[in-house]
N, C-alpha and C positions, 0 to 999 in steps of 0.2 A: 469377443469379450462384450459383454453386457454392460450398459449403464443403468443405474437406478436413480431415478430423480427423487430427491428428498428435500422438501421446504421444512426448515427446522423450527421447532419451538425452542426458544432460548431457556436454558437451565442453569440455575445457579446451585452452589454448594460447594463446601471445602472437602477435598479428597485427600485423605492420608495414603500414601503409598508406601508399601512395605517391601524393600528390595535390597539387593547387594551390589557393591560397586564392580564394575567390570571395565578393564581398559584394554583397547584393541588398538594394534599399532596403526598410526596414520599411514593411509595408502599413499602411493607415490603418483597422485594426479596432480593436476595443475595448480600452481599458487597463484595463477592470474585469472580466476573465475571473476566474472564482470557483474557489477550490481545491476538489479532491476530497476529502471528508471522509466515508468510510465510505459512499459511495453505491455502486451496482452498478458504475457505469462510472468507472473511476479515471482514465482518459486518453480522452476522446472523439476523435471522428475529427476535429474541427476545432480540437483544442488547439494553443496556440502553444507552439513548440519552440526552443531555442537550436540553431544549426545553424552547422557549418564544414566546408569542404574546406581542408586545410591541407598545404603542400608538405614532403615528408620528414618527417612526423610519426613520432618515433621513441620515444614514449612512450604508455603505454596509461593515463595518468591520468585521461584524459577519462571512462573508465569509471566513475570513483569519485564519490560523493557529494559529497565534501569539494573537488572540482576547481572552480575558479573560470572559470565560463564567461560572466561579465557582459559582456565585450567581444565575444562572438560576436553575430551578427544575430538577430533574432527573426522566425520565420516561422511560417504557419499550415501544419499537415499538411493534404494530402500535398505532398511536394516532387518536382520533376522538370521534365521537358521533353519535347516531342514527341507529347503527348496533348492533349486538349482538356479535361482534367478536374484539372489540378494546381492547388492553391490558390496555392503559392509557386513561380513559375517560375523556374527555373535557365537563364536565356537564354544565359549564357556557358559552360555546361558541356560541350557537345558539342566534342571536339577539344582540350579545355583539362584536364580531370580526370575521373576514374572513381570516386571514392569520395566519399561525403558522410555527416558524423558529425551526428546530432541528439540532444539532451538534453532530458528534461522531468521535472520533479520534481512528485511529488504527496504528499498527506498521509493517513495513517492512523491513527485512534485505537486500533483494536484488531486489530492484524495477526494474532494467534492465531486469530482467528475465521475466516479465509479458508484454506479446505481446498485449493482450486485456483486457479489463474489461467487466464484465456484470453486469449491474445494473437492478435489477428487482424492480418494483414499483407497489405497490397496492395502487391506489389514486382515490380520489373523491373530487374536480374535476380537481385541475391542480397542477403541480409543477415545479420548476426549481431546478437543482442539481448542486452543485460547489464542485470541487476537489482542494484543497489546493488554494481556491480563483477563479479557473477558471471554468467557465460555461461548463458543460459536457453533460447535458440533460435537456430537457423541454418538456412539453406536455400540451396542454389545455389553454395555456396563450399566447396571441398574443399582439404587440404593436398596440395601438388604440389612435391616436393623441399623446398628451403628457403623456398619462396614458397607461393602458392595459385593455384588454378585456378577461374574463374568459369564456371559453366554458363549457358547462355542460358534465360530465362524470361519470358514474357509475363505482364503483369499482367492478369488477365482477372476480377478480382474479389478479395474477402478470403479469405485462407486462415487455418484456426485451427490455432494451436498450443497444447496443454494443457500447462500447467506444474503438475506434482505437487508437494505439499509446499512451496509457496512460503514458508511460514513460517520456513524455514531462512535466508531472504535477506531477509525484510522487517523493517523497523524500526518502532517506534511513533514518530509523527511524520512527518518527512520522509523520503522515499524517492525514488529515481531509477531511470528506466528510460532506458538508453542505447542507440542503434542505429547500427550501421555499414551503409550500402547502398552496394552495388557495381554497377557497370556493367560488362558483359563486354569492351568495348572502347571506346577514347576516341572513335571515330566512329560509336558505337551511334546509330541513330535515335531512342531514347527511353530515358527512365529514370523510374522511380517509386518512392517510398518512403512509405507511410502507415500507422502502427500506430494500433491501438486496444487498450487494457487493460482488462480487465473482472474481477470477482470472481465472476460467474455466466455462464452460456453465454447467448448473446444471440440474438434472432429474426433480426435482421440484424446486421451487425458494430457497429452503434451502440447498439442499443436492447434492452431486456429482454424476454423472451419473454411474460411475463405481468405484469398490474398488477392489484392488489386494488382495490375499489372506493374505499377510502380514498385510495389511492395516485392513482388516476386523478383524483378529486375534488380532492385536495391540489394536484396539478400544475396543474390547470384554474384553481383559485383564484389560484395563484402566477403563472400566465401572465397572468391578467386584471390583477392588481395591477401588474405589470412594464408591461403594455401601457398602461394608464392613466397610468402614471408617466413614461413616457420616449417614447411614439410620438408623433412629430410630426404624422403624418398621419391619426391616429384620427379626429380631429374634421373632417376635410376633407370627407368625403362623408356619406351618409346610411345607410350601412351599419349595421345593429343588431347589433353585435358581442356584446352582452349577451344577446340572444335566441340567437344562434348558438352561445354557450358553454353556454346553459342546455340547448339540444338535444343539444349533444355530451355533456353529463353524463348526460344521460337514456339517451344511446346505449350506455352502459357495459353489458358482458356478461362472463360468467365467464372466458372465454378472450381478452378483450382485452389487447393487447399495446403495447409502445412504438411499433411500426411503424404500428399502426391510428391511434394517437393523433397520431403525428406527420404522417401523410397528411392527417387531418382538421383539425389546426391549420395545415397549409399551405394548405388551401383557406380557411380563416377569413383568414388573414395576406393572402391574395391579394386580398381584397375591400376592403382598407383603401385601396389606391392608392399604395402606397409602393414603388417600383421596386427598392430595395435590400433589402427585408424579405423573410424567408423562414425555413425551417428547415434548419438547416446539418447536414442528413445525406443519404446517397443513400437515396430513399424506395423503392427497389426492394425488393421481398421476396426471400428468399434463393433461391426457385426461380423468380423472374421469367425470361422470356425477352424477346429484343429483336429489332427489326428487322434483317434480314441485310444491309442495303444503306444507303446514304447518300441524304439528301433534301435539296435546295437549292430556295430560291425565286427565280424568275426572271421576266422579262417575259412569258413564254409560260405560266407556271404552274409548280407544283412538279414538280421533276424527281426521277428515281430514278438513282442511281449506284451503280456496283459498289463494294465495299468498299476497294479500292485507289484509287478516283477517278481511274481510268484510262479509264472509258468508262461509257455508260449500261448498265443491267443487261440490257437488250434493245435492240439496234442498231435504230434506226428508230422506236423507241416510247419517246421519253424521258419523257413526261408520266405523272404518277402521278394516277389519277382515283379510285380506290376501294380499300378494303381490307376484306377478308372479306365484300364485297358491299354495305358501306356507302359513301356519297360520301365522299371525303377530307375536306370541310369538315365533316362531322359528327364525324369523328376529332378536328379541330382544335378544335371547341367542347368536346369531351370534355376534351381537354388543357389547354384555357384555364382551366379550374378550378384548375390548380395555379401559374398564373403571375400575377403582379400586374396588376391591372385599371388600366392606366396608358394609354401611348399605343397606338393600333391597330398602330403598326408593331412595337413591342415585344412586344406580345401575341401577334403572329403569329410573330415570331421565336422566342419562348421556347416557343410551343405546339409548332413544329416539332420543337424539342429534346426536349420531353416526349414527343412522339409515338413516339421511338425505344423507350421501354419499353412494348412493345405488349401485355404481359399486363396492366400496370396500367391502360392505356387500355381494354383489353376490359372490365376489372370495372367501369369507369365506365359501359360501354354494355351491361352484363348479358350479356356474350359469354364462353362458356366459355374457359379457356385450351387451347390446342392446340399441338402440335409444329411446326406449319407455318402459314404465312400466305398467304392468296390475295389477289393484287393484280391490278388491270386497269390496263393501261398504255395510252396513246394516242400516234398519230403527231403530228407537228407541226402537219400540216393538219387534224386533227380527224376524219379519215375512218377510218384504220386502228385496230384495237383488238387487244390481245393479253392473254390471261389466263395468269398464272403462279402455280404453287403452289412455294413456297419454304420450306425448314426455318428455323425462328426461330434465333437465335443465343443463346449463354449469355454471350456478351461485347457490352457496350455500345460501339457504334462511336462515334466521335466525328462532330461535324457536319462536312458538307462545306463547305470554305472556298475562297475565290477564290484562285487561284495567283498572288499578287502578287509583283513584283520587287523588288529592292533599289535603294536611291538611286542615281541617275546622271544623267547629261546625256544625254536623248533626242535622236533625229535632229530637226534643225531648231533646235538650240541651246536646247531647253526643259529646265529643270531638272526632276527628279523626285526628291521628298523624301518617303521612305516612313517613317511613324511607326508601328510596330506595336503599341507599348505606351506609356503614359505613366509606367511605373515605370522606364524607362530613364533613365540619366544624360543630361542635355542636352549634354554634351561632344560626343559623337558627331554630334548634329543641328548642333550649331555649327560643327563641322568640316566637315560637308558643305555648310552655307550658305555657307562661305568659297569653295568651288568654284563655285558658282553666281552670283557676283557679276556676271559679263558675259554670263549668259544672257538670252534674249529674252522669257522668261515663266516661270513656276514653277508646277508643281503639287504640292500636299500632299496626301498620300493617308493618311487616318486610318480608312479602312474596316477593320471588324473589330477595331479597337482599343478593348478594353473598358476602358479608363481607368487610374487610378493616381494619380499626383500632378501638380502644376502646374508643376514647375520647367521643364519643355519650353516651355509656354505663357509663362512670364516671361521666358525666355531669347529666344524667337524674336519676341514682340511688337514689340520695339523697332526690328527690321529693317524694319517697315512703316509707321512714323509719322515725320512731321517732328519736329525739335526744338522746334518752335512749338506741337505738339499737346499739350493739357493731359492729365494722368493719365485713365485711362479706368477707370470703377467697373464690373466684369464681373459681380459677383455681390452681392446684397443677400440676408442669412439670417438667422434667429433659431433658437435651440434651446430645447426644452423645459426648463424649470426643474424640477430634480430634485436632491435631496441627494447623487445618485451622481455628478452632473456637476461639474467643477471650472470656475472661472472662465474658464480659458483653453481650454474645451472644443474650439474651432473652429480653435485657432491651427495645427494641423497642416495646415491646406488651403493656404495661410495666409490666414485671415479674422478681423478684428479690429474691436474697437468703435470708435467714433468717438473716444473719448479715448485710444486707443492712443498710447504714447509715440513710436513709430517713424514715424508719418506725418510728412511734409514739409508745408509750408504749402501747396503747390500740391495736394498729395494731399487735404489736409482741404477745400480749396476745391473739389475735383471731387466729394468726397462729399457736400457740402452742395448743390451744384448738383443731383447725381443724386437726392438723397432729396426735393428740392423739388418734382420731377416724377413722382416714384415712386408709383404706383397699382397695388398689388397686385392680381391677379385673385382672391386669396383673403384675406379679411380675417381674419388669424389672431387668435385670442383672446389679448390682449395679457397678460392676468393669467398665463397659463400658459407664456409664452415670454419669453425674454431680451430685452433691447434689441437693435436691429439691429446686425448685423456686416457688414462689407465686404471685399471682395477688389478690389484696385486694382492695375492694370497701368501700367506706366511704361517709360521709355526703358530701364530696367535698363543704367546706365552702366558696371557692372562687367563686362558683356560686350564683347568688342571687334566692333562693329558696323559695318555700313554701310547706307545707305538703298536697299531695294530699290524700284524705281519701276516696274518692268514688271508687266503682268497677272499676276494670281494666281488660280488655280483650286483650291478645296479640294474633295476627293472624301470623301464620307459614305455610311454605310448604316445600316440598323437595327441592327447589331451595334456601332456606334460608340456609347459609353455612358460615363456617369459623368464623370470628369474630361475625357473627350474631348467630351461634351457642352459642357464649360465652354470648351474650346478653340474649338469650332465656333461658340459664341455669340459670343465675342470677335471671332473673324475675320470673322463675318457683318456686323459693324457697320464694317468697314474698306471704304472705297469702292472700293478696286481689286480686291477680292475677289469671286469668283463661286462659289457651292457647287453642286456637281453630284452626283446620285446619288440617294439615298433620304434622308428625314429620320432623322435620329439616334434612338436608343432613348428618350432621355429619362430622366435620373435624376442627382440631386445629393444625396447623403445622408451624414450623418455616423453611420455604422454602429455601434451598440452591441450587444454579445452578452450574453446570460445562458443559463443552464441550469437546466432543471426539475429540481427536487431528486430526484424518484423515478425518472423514466425516463431521465434524462440527455440528455433532447432539448435541443439547443442552437438559440436563437432569436436571429436578426438583426432589428433594428429600426432605422429610421432615426431620429435624435433631432432633426433639422433640417429645418426649413421652408426652402427654397432657390429664390430668384428671380433671373430675368434683370433687368437694368436696366429693360426695357421692362414689367415688372410680370408676366410670364408665369412660372408655375411650370416649372421643368425636369421634374419628374416629371409625367407625363400628356401632355405635349406633344412634347419633342424639340425639334431645332432644324431648321426648315424649310430646304428646298433652293431655289435660284433656278432650277435646270434639272432637273426629275425625270428619272432614267434608271435603270432596273432592268438588272441584268446579263442576258445571254443564256444559254440552256442551254450552248452550247460555252465561255463563259467559264470554266465550273467543270473544264473538262478542260484549260484552258491554251492553247485555240486562238486565243482572242481575249479582248478586254477592252473592252467597247463602252463603259464608263464613262470608262475612260481616253482611249480615241478621241474620245470627245465633248468631253472637256476639252482635248485637244491641238487639235482643230478650233476650239474656241471662243477660245483663245489667238491661233491664226493669224487668226480674224476681228478681233481687237482691235488687232493689229500694223498 
């Protein structure tokens, strides 16, 4: 990841932005984000921002601290689409609007002590940043006549903008950083905006270069206290986290910095068995290099594709067998140190993602960083081999993804319902279902759906049950008792106690029936957890529904995760449904964030122990499939889709 050092000339000028409004569902992250009070990192990489794209915005009041943005949506930085690393996805942006405004407030007790500010920006294509209404940085946008011109710029890492004499603009108490991000054109293939603001120069865009021994120890003590207070799965396994933290204290050395601490804490968190837990920073060092090709897991093994995913990097030799002379599986073992130790399928999926950061994986294997990587490829028949030496990249490529289609009626009068994200409004899904009423079978595709909320599940479930079917308890959960958590800690899911006033008599009867046979595979320590909470699915009479009686096949893979696990679990218990593909990743967490006071490292931990009604934990298991089917190498080039083909064949067999 390259850093570019830029000392800014301060520019003035009024900018008219011409945009349209977009509203994205607020994500289910912590409501307990802590304020930045004279720590080095004033706005971390994973901060929550108010954001807005507004049509014909004719005022610049949004730059001012006094502006009321309370009705703007909240989202986690970075914002964008078209890449694999945006935390708040702007799914409706392409073709609709080209400008996004974000605002974040932070507190300072002694602004006069800050000699310089360091603004780190990952952006595509352009931005202008304002501190308390004063422009402090811009890139990629220039005045052009009475308007402005946007230059093309790819987000290949954070770029550094140094703001001198910031005390001219800072206030004691509350301050505001506002950023306008611009796309070059409405039909651009991607967009990104992700700021980080610090009062010292950072080793990586999120973390301080060095920590004193006292700071190192203090952060580890605080980490342990929060771990013991809120981690739901800390007591699930036999991992000796206290020993691991003692060893990490003893590992301190004079040049130890935030990046090293973040990497080591990630390895500790990974051992807990919490699929949602992790360090909320990009762990790659400033000078890390990346694999210059894409990788994907298939029925034949791991394949290597070119950066555009238009072909294999060596035609006739698709299978990746070794890197730098070591077998691929040895690299995946090194990468697995950074991923949650949960289900085998999620470990493999996440390890393949980690493997992209080749220099960090080399460090785990005691291999010196090099500007090139040597790989061995194999033909499909296992006979032919080819060795290539490729220059590593300074840009981390996204993971290879299946080229999945849009919802439509397939040949043979089979409905194909594609659900790429559980953050989407259910309205589109319901509209599509209305078109499938007279189809002879239905395929619901949730492959690569990383989760979100439960509105789509609640809306769809009623299509597949008779009026005589009682309500269905799809989730039984409890959260860690902590003074930081409110009584309605799980309501956003929506998951409620038995005494919830909103239950109907039928729903209460179903809860009583479910709990009478509930035998959880992990006996949670009851004194550390709340009483049981329940998610109940019903006919959802507020949606205009019909009864779909034809065969249904649901497609899943290891990237199906979180709320998608809940979706798959509920549908797996419907008698007319068959699940085809790979077992889902397995995860059901109420993620809570906190920040370490000295390093600014942000930590995610799940506060909830979550079970399926059959007693199995979501974390560590995933939802099993009825018919296993891995994709084939050509599926990632768009030439075929064997999982979908298997589903179509299965529906024909049932008719």
